[in-house]
N, C-alpha and C positions, 0 to 999 in steps of 0.2 A: 729749556728750563727743567731742572731736576724735579721729580715728583717726590713729595714728602709722604712717608708712610703714615697712615692714620691708625692710631692705636685704639683698640677696643677696650672695654672696661676690664676684661680679664688681663690683657697685656699690661695695663696701667697698674693693676693690683700686683702682678708679678714684679714689675719694676720697683714698686714700693716695698715689697717684701725683701727683695735682694738688697735694696738700699738700707732697710732696717737691719739686716744681718751685717752689712758692712759697718754700720754705726756701732752695733753691739760689740763686734770683735775689735774695732778700733778703740772704743772706750775701755774695753777689757785690758788692752795693752797700755792704756793711759796716754794715747796719742791724740794730739790736736789734729784738726783737719789739715793745718799747714804742714805738720810733721808727716802725716800720712801721705799727703800729696807729694811731698819731697821723696818719700820712700818709693812711691809708685811712679814717680816721674811724670806727673800730670799737674795741671793747675788746681789750685784750691777751689776755684769756682766750678770747674768740671766735677771734682769730687763731691762738692756740696750738692750739685744737681743730681748726680747719680744717687747719693745718699737719700735725697728727698724724693726720689722716684720720678723726677721730671726730666731727667737726662738719661739718654741711653748709653750703654757701654758695650763695646765689642767683646767677644769671647776672649781674645788675647788680652784686652785690658782687664777683664775680670780675673783672668789667670794671674796677671801682674799684681793686682790688688790682693788676691789670696796669698801670693808669695810674700808680699809686704806685711800681711797680717799673720804670716806663718801658720796658715790653715790650709787644708785641702780645698780645692776649687769647689767640690761638692757641698762644702759647708755653707757657701753662699746661697745654695738652692735648698736648704733645709727649711721647709715650710711646715706650717701646722698640719696635723693629720687631717686627711680628707680634702686637701686642696689639690 
């Protein structure tokens, strides 16, 4: 049986902030989740989970998402000062 990683509070906050950044840039481009998911070649459900901070995304997937949003990968990790 595979072990599931248990996320601590900070990890959950990081996932939520990454998700919020994805939503921000997606909406800035006027893309629906469906259109964004097509551009990133993932399911809309997976994208929705990542945006909500309840689903994880691999680094290669985050890179693909950043390319679909036409932003540098580091923009997804642009968090409020002091975090």
